[in-house]
C-alpha atoms as one frame of an Amber mdcrd trajectory, in Angstrom:
protein
  -9.684  44.146-109.747 -10.635  47.808-109.964  -8.005  50.249-111.142  -7.179
  53.888-110.444  -7.696  56.250-113.372  -5.615  59.405-113.860  -6.222  62.309
-116.224  -5.198  65.936-116.588  -5.448  69.041-118.768  -8.945  68.476-120.075
  -9.419  72.261-120.462 -13.175  71.813-120.615 -15.032  74.798-122.063 -18.204
  75.352-124.098 -16.128  76.029-127.202 -14.567  72.548-126.935 -17.666  70.330
-127.174 -15.876  67.143-128.210 -13.590  67.168-125.181 -16.618  67.833-122.973
 -18.543  64.978-124.583 -15.571  62.648-124.041 -15.461  63.616-120.364 -19.169
  62.961-119.873 -18.698  59.575-121.555 -15.748  58.864-119.270 -17.822  59.822
-116.225 -20.719  57.579-117.260 -18.498  54.646-118.204 -14.992  53.700-117.020
 -14.927  56.167-114.114 -17.800  54.388-112.369 -15.888  51.095-112.461 -12.677
  52.559-111.028 -11.079  52.221-107.628 -10.464  55.994-107.683 -10.253  58.862
-110.171  -7.482  61.463-110.026  -7.925  64.667-112.060  -4.512  66.327-111.886
  -5.388  69.916-112.727  -6.927  72.013-115.486 -10.213  70.177-115.523 -11.580
  73.484-116.825  -9.963  75.785-119.337 -10.816  78.618-116.964 -12.385  78.734
-113.514 -13.194  82.157-112.175 -14.634  81.136-108.819 -17.272  78.705-107.639
 -20.096  81.046-108.666 -19.243  79.760-112.141 -21.434  76.797-111.171 -24.392
  78.987-112.161 -23.248  78.517-115.785 -24.989  75.555-117.406 -21.752  74.145
-118.840 -19.909  74.136-115.509 -22.944  72.728-113.721 -23.085  69.882-116.253
 -19.457  68.946-115.600 -20.069  69.087-111.855 -23.114  66.826-112.252 -21.029
  64.264-114.120 -18.462  64.209-111.316 -21.259  63.908-108.762 -22.457  60.872
-110.705 -19.043  59.242-110.205 -18.837  59.962-106.485 -22.476  58.951-105.949
 -21.603  55.553-107.406 -19.057  55.098-104.606 -15.885  55.996-106.518 -13.707
  58.651-104.846 -12.724  61.532-107.117  -9.625  63.577-106.295  -9.076  66.934
-107.998  -5.890  69.017-108.073  -5.648  72.692-108.840  -4.163  73.496-112.249
  -2.866  76.787-113.504  -6.233  77.442-115.219  -8.542  76.393-112.367  -6.714
  77.166-109.132  -9.832  78.992-107.875 -11.788  75.736-107.525 -13.099  75.868
-103.967 -15.389  74.449-101.310 -18.644  75.048-103.167 -17.359  73.055-106.135
 -16.226  70.245-103.838 -19.630  70.120-102.147 -21.411  70.105-105.510 -19.319
  67.223-106.857 -18.397  65.225-103.771 -14.765  65.421-104.911 -11.749  65.876
-102.662  -9.064  68.482-103.242  -5.481  67.261-103.540  -2.492  69.207-102.196
   0.074  70.491-104.688   2.056  67.255-104.408   0.928  63.986-102.859   2.210
  60.411-102.741  -0.327  57.629-103.290   0.016  53.902-103.878  -0.546  53.084
-107.546  -0.005  49.684-109.098   1.839  48.601-105.966   4.304  51.495-105.907
   4.372  54.836-104.055   3.768  57.448-106.750   4.076  61.225-106.606   1.133
  63.058-108.184   0.961  66.747-109.108  -0.291  69.082-111.799   3.343  69.728
-112.693   3.527  73.481-113.271   5.593  73.941-110.113   8.322  71.884-111.809
   8.678  74.341-114.721  11.141  76.523-112.854  12.975  77.752-115.961   9.917
  79.861-116.741  10.781  82.480-114.141   8.093  84.940-115.212   5.384  82.306
-114.879   6.625  81.173-111.460   6.556  84.760-110.186   3.038  85.231-111.531
   1.954  81.891-110.032   3.258  82.793-106.583   1.626  86.209-106.731  -1.874
  85.202-107.838  -2.085  82.114-105.612  -1.176  83.925-102.409  -4.162  83.681
-100.018  -4.633  87.448 -99.970  -4.637  87.650-103.754  -7.179  84.829-104.005
  -9.483  86.588-101.534  -9.236  89.837-103.483  -9.951  88.069-106.773 -13.008
  86.284-105.421 -14.307  89.527-103.923 -14.603  91.025-107.413 -17.954  90.753
-109.199 -18.161  87.714-111.440 -18.425  89.775-114.642 -15.201  91.589-113.701
 -13.440  88.274-113.123 -14.605  87.075-116.534 -13.152  90.143-118.222  -9.938
  89.874-116.223  -9.615  86.176-117.048 -10.019  86.885-120.752  -7.389  89.626
-120.608  -4.848  87.527-118.672  -5.339  84.550-120.976  -4.840  86.705-124.070
  -1.611  88.148-122.663  -0.414  84.687-121.634  -0.877  83.315-125.151   1.136
  86.161-126.596   3.925  85.762-124.038   4.102  81.970-124.454   4.430  82.311
-128.215   7.685  84.188-127.678   9.199  81.733-125.183  11.586  78.925-126.181
   9.840  75.541-125.935  12.354  74.242-123.395  11.490  76.987-120.891   7.901
  75.741-120.623   8.918  72.148-119.893   9.929  70.784-116.489  13.361  71.544
-115.079  15.555  68.472-114.525  16.818  69.698-111.149  13.270  70.408-109.947
  12.226  66.901-110.984  15.194  65.332-109.181  14.456  67.401-106.069  10.843
  66.170-106.051  11.938  62.535-106.341  14.371  63.050-103.464  11.945  64.948
-101.248   9.225  62.311-101.515  11.526  59.263-101.693   9.668  57.707-104.633
  10.653  56.090-107.920   7.601  57.170-109.922   5.986  60.522-110.653   2.865
  61.350-112.681   1.936  64.885-113.714   0.339  66.928-116.472   0.591  70.605
-117.467   3.244  70.429-120.187   0.990  68.812-122.831   3.874  66.498-123.756
   2.627  62.985-122.969   5.519  60.572-122.587   7.342  58.282-120.201  10.751
  59.476-119.075  13.545  57.713-117.184  15.593  59.755-114.707  18.590  58.628
-112.716  18.492  60.284-109.294  21.232  59.464-106.792  21.936  56.219-108.609
  18.289  55.120-108.752  16.291  54.847-111.961  13.031  56.777-111.604  10.062
  56.997-113.967   8.165  60.187-114.818   4.890  59.841-116.687   3.383  62.927
-118.320  -0.372  62.894-118.918  -1.891  63.981-122.222  -4.055  67.036-122.731
  -7.520  66.522-124.220  -8.617  67.640-127.681 -11.386  65.955-129.674 -11.299
  62.974-127.351  -9.641  62.051-124.103  -6.763  59.995-122.775  -6.214  58.674
-119.286  -3.967  56.259-117.424  -5.264  53.071-115.871  -3.146  51.848-112.944
  -3.580  48.380-111.460  -1.615  45.402-110.127  -0.519  44.503-113.657   0.973
  47.935-114.300  -0.024  51.194-115.965  -1.673  51.458-119.374  -2.888  54.331
-121.524  -6.544  54.354-122.526  -8.412  56.469-125.070 -11.996  57.634-124.900
 -14.056  59.205-127.665 -17.635  60.349-127.186
């Protein structure tokens, strides 16, 4: 039986050729045998608007996704904190479908909450304020109205500042908040959650209102890739190397 495949935080960029090669291998191989593919945010290390598709690297990634969807496998993509400007042109180019911030799907016979996960990191107050500000519809329109070369410069500047700020933050602040996790389990009435963002792959048990819930954190990609395979016999971690 075909299985759903889940991955996150690939951070694909020209300067990370091994991760990109692993993704293209994934798209040519296991993805085309899947029931569905879920990319839970940060497919790209930076996405400055869909005119980025004119770049050869971005176009190559889009072509690989189009190869998956053309084979009949649905691909679902969530916005991450690095690529929240993915839009309609990208979806048309790839045939992918955009996921809402949080969604419940049936995986391995159980309702499962999927998200990128950055909305759960509520202890990082500065980041949450920035997130709310830049993702407001008006702010997105203003960003996309800027010339592409200006967006590239702005993206470089924001990323540089972010790296400096994150280096000064306690590690715990950049992880999920336990109350936010519990609230998500309650709101969606599920016992399983899968997300990325924190770059801390693990399986966690949470007790919420007397129920034991599972939270699975997806791995980020480096020289290779890692994804989850969900089927009737459960969920397993798989590795892929180009």
